[in-house]
C-alpha positions as a LaTeX table, in Angstrom:
\begin{tabular}{lrrr}
\hline
Residue & $x$ (\AA) & $y$ (\AA) & $z$ (\AA) \\
\hline
Unk1 & 51.33 & 129.69 & 318.07 \\
Unk2 & 50.69 & 127.37 & 320.98 \\
Unk3 & 52.68 & 124.22 & 321.76 \\
Unk4 & 50.74 & 121.59 & 323.68 \\
Unk5 & 50.70 & 117.87 & 324.32 \\
Unk6 & 48.98 & 115.91 & 321.59 \\
Unk7 & 46.90 & 113.58 & 323.73 \\
Unk8 & 44.12 & 112.57 & 321.36 \\
Unk9 & 45.17 & 111.05 & 318.06 \\
Unk10 & 43.19 & 112.53 & 315.17 \\
Unk11 & 43.75 & 110.38 & 312.12 \\
Unk12 & 42.56 & 112.93 & 309.55 \\
Unk13 & 44.96 & 115.69 & 310.59 \\
Unk14 & 47.89 & 113.30 & 311.12 \\
Unk15 & 47.33 & 111.65 & 307.75 \\
Unk16 & 47.10 & 115.05 & 306.08 \\
Unk17 & 50.34 & 116.22 & 307.71 \\
Unk18 & 52.33 & 113.10 & 306.82 \\
Unk19 & 50.96 & 113.10 & 303.27 \\
Unk20 & 51.75 & 116.77 & 302.67 \\
Unk21 & 55.38 & 116.35 & 303.76 \\
Unk22 & 55.69 & 113.20 & 301.63 \\
Unk23 & 56.06 & 110.64 & 304.41 \\
Unk24 & 53.74 & 108.17 & 302.72 \\
Unk25 & 55.58 & 105.12 & 304.07 \\
Unk26 & 53.83 & 105.98 & 307.35 \\
Unk27 & 50.42 & 106.64 & 305.82 \\
Unk28 & 50.47 & 103.26 & 304.07 \\
Unk29 & 49.72 & 101.73 & 307.49 \\
Unk30 & 47.68 & 104.21 & 309.51 \\
Unk31 & 46.94 & 101.62 & 312.20 \\
Unk32 & 50.66 & 101.17 & 312.88 \\
Unk33 & 51.14 & 104.94 & 312.91 \\
Unk34 & 48.35 & 105.33 & 315.46 \\
Unk35 & 49.94 & 102.64 & 317.64 \\
Unk36 & 53.25 & 104.48 & 317.33 \\
Unk37 & 51.62 & 107.67 & 318.56 \\
Unk38 & 49.83 & 105.95 & 321.41 \\
Unk39 & 53.05 & 104.29 & 322.61 \\
Unk40 & 55.36 & 107.30 & 322.24 \\
Unk41 & 57.09 & 108.89 & 325.19 \\
Unk42 & 55.74 & 112.31 & 324.21 \\
Unk43 & 53.96 & 113.97 & 321.31 \\
Unk44 & 53.75 & 117.75 & 321.11 \\
Unk45 & 51.76 & 119.74 & 318.58 \\
Unk46 & 51.96 & 123.32 & 317.41 \\
Unk47 & 48.60 & 124.97 & 316.83 \\
Unk48 & 47.41 & 128.30 & 315.58 \\
Unk49 & 43.87 & 128.41 & 316.89 \\
Unk50 & 42.41 & 125.04 & 315.91 \\
Unk51 & 44.80 & 124.57 & 312.98 \\
Unk52 & 47.59 & 122.04 & 313.36 \\
Unk53 & 50.92 & 123.48 & 312.19 \\
Unk54 & 53.26 & 120.62 & 313.08 \\
Unk55 & 54.09 & 117.69 & 315.34 \\
Unk56 & 57.11 & 116.34 & 317.17 \\
Unk57 & 57.09 & 112.77 & 318.47 \\
Unk58 & 59.72 & 111.30 & 320.77 \\
Unk59 & 60.42 & 107.81 & 322.03 \\
Unk60 & 62.79 & 106.55 & 324.70 \\
Unk61 & 62.89 & 106.30 & 328.47 \\
Unk62 & 62.95 & 110.03 & 329.20 \\
Unk63 & 65.86 & 109.71 & 331.65 \\
Unk64 & 68.91 & 108.42 & 329.78 \\
Unk65 & 67.81 & 108.65 & 326.16 \\
Unk66 & 65.24 & 110.45 & 324.05 \\
Unk67 & 64.97 & 109.85 & 320.34 \\
Unk68 & 63.18 & 112.37 & 318.14 \\
Unk69 & 61.23 & 110.00 & 315.94 \\
Unk70 & 59.20 & 112.51 & 313.93 \\
Unk71 & 59.23 & 116.24 & 313.47 \\
Unk72 & 56.89 & 117.45 & 310.75 \\
Unk73 & 55.58 & 120.87 & 309.81 \\
Unk74 & 53.06 & 121.54 & 307.08 \\
Unk75 & 55.00 & 122.81 & 304.03 \\
Unk76 & 53.25 & 126.21 & 303.98 \\
Unk77 & 54.26 & 126.73 & 307.65 \\
Unk78 & 57.91 & 125.69 & 307.31 \\
Unk79 & 60.71 & 128.20 & 307.89 \\
Unk80 & 58.49 & 130.18 & 310.27 \\
Unk81 & 59.89 & 128.85 & 313.57 \\
Unk82 & 57.36 & 126.06 & 314.10 \\
Unk83 & 59.87 & 123.20 & 313.93 \\
Unk84 & 62.35 & 125.10 & 316.10 \\
Unk85 & 59.66 & 125.79 & 318.72 \\
Unk86 & 58.62 & 122.14 & 318.80 \\
Unk87 & 62.19 & 120.89 & 319.08 \\
Unk88 & 63.05 & 123.48 & 321.74 \\
Unk89 & 60.05 & 122.36 & 323.79 \\
Unk90 & 61.41 & 118.81 & 323.76 \\
Unk91 & 64.93 & 119.99 & 324.62 \\
Unk92 & 63.56 & 122.03 & 327.53 \\
Unk93 & 61.45 & 119.17 & 328.85 \\
Unk94 & 64.34 & 116.69 & 328.70 \\
Unk95 & 67.17 & 119.08 & 329.60 \\
Unk96 & 68.73 & 116.54 & 331.98 \\
Unk97 & 68.75 & 113.66 & 329.51 \\
Unk98 & 72.27 & 112.83 & 328.37 \\
Unk99 & 71.41 & 111.50 & 324.92 \\
Unk100 & 68.90 & 113.25 & 322.69 \\
Unk101 & 69.22 & 111.78 & 319.23 \\
Unk102 & 67.55 & 111.81 & 315.84 \\
Unk103 & 67.98 & 110.59 & 312.30 \\
Unk104 & 67.26 & 112.92 & 309.40 \\
Unk105 & 67.69 & 113.41 & 305.69 \\
Unk106 & 71.25 & 114.16 & 304.67 \\
Unk107 & 70.54 & 117.54 & 303.07 \\
Unk108 & 72.12 & 120.93 & 303.67 \\
Unk109 & 68.77 & 122.31 & 304.85 \\
Unk110 & 68.16 & 119.67 & 307.51 \\
Unk111 & 71.77 & 119.55 & 308.67 \\
Unk112 & 71.84 & 123.34 & 309.07 \\
Unk113 & 68.56 & 123.29 & 311.00 \\
Unk114 & 69.66 & 120.66 & 313.52 \\
Unk115 & 73.10 & 122.21 & 313.94 \\
Unk116 & 71.42 & 125.56 & 314.66 \\
Unk117 & 69.49 & 123.77 & 317.42 \\
Unk118 & 72.69 & 122.49 & 319.04 \\
Unk119 & 72.92 & 119.02 & 317.49 \\
Unk120 & 76.17 & 117.52 & 316.17 \\
Unk121 & 76.71 & 114.71 & 313.71 \\
Unk122 & 77.45 & 111.40 & 315.43 \\
Unk123 & 80.77 & 111.29 & 313.57 \\
Unk124 & 81.86 & 114.39 & 315.51 \\
Unk125 & 81.61 & 112.25 & 318.66 \\
Unk126 & 83.56 & 109.36 & 317.12 \\
Unk127 & 80.33 & 107.39 & 316.63 \\
Unk128 & 78.34 & 106.05 & 313.75 \\
Unk129 & 74.76 & 104.92 & 313.50 \\
Unk130 & 73.25 & 101.74 & 312.15 \\
Unk131 & 69.84 & 100.79 & 310.91 \\
Unk132 & 68.53 & 97.35 & 310.03 \\
Unk133 & 68.41 & 96.97 & 306.24 \\
\hline
\end{tabular}
């Protein structure tokens, strides 16, 4: 597996990835998703040869805050270290950034994954998060 910057947006593989993981709210507006990619702070991709395994996309300023916007791995490649490798690459690149945040599904599987990567719930810091309804 090779982790590298995703510099050239390829709609077919991105649409396939988002569709296979069930993130169809993004694929309903592929133009907006492409703009999101093109304006992200960083996008990294995991490849095996020419085959895309997964993507991580971050936004922020890269100095005081980084927000993990998307981390997706094709379902047949999940639980094989792809997501962990992508997230670790971001953590290594932004090791000096004070706030690295994300929002995820509230399931045992996702909570266990992010805790294993050194993340804590905001409530453990006396904080809560908000999102516009």
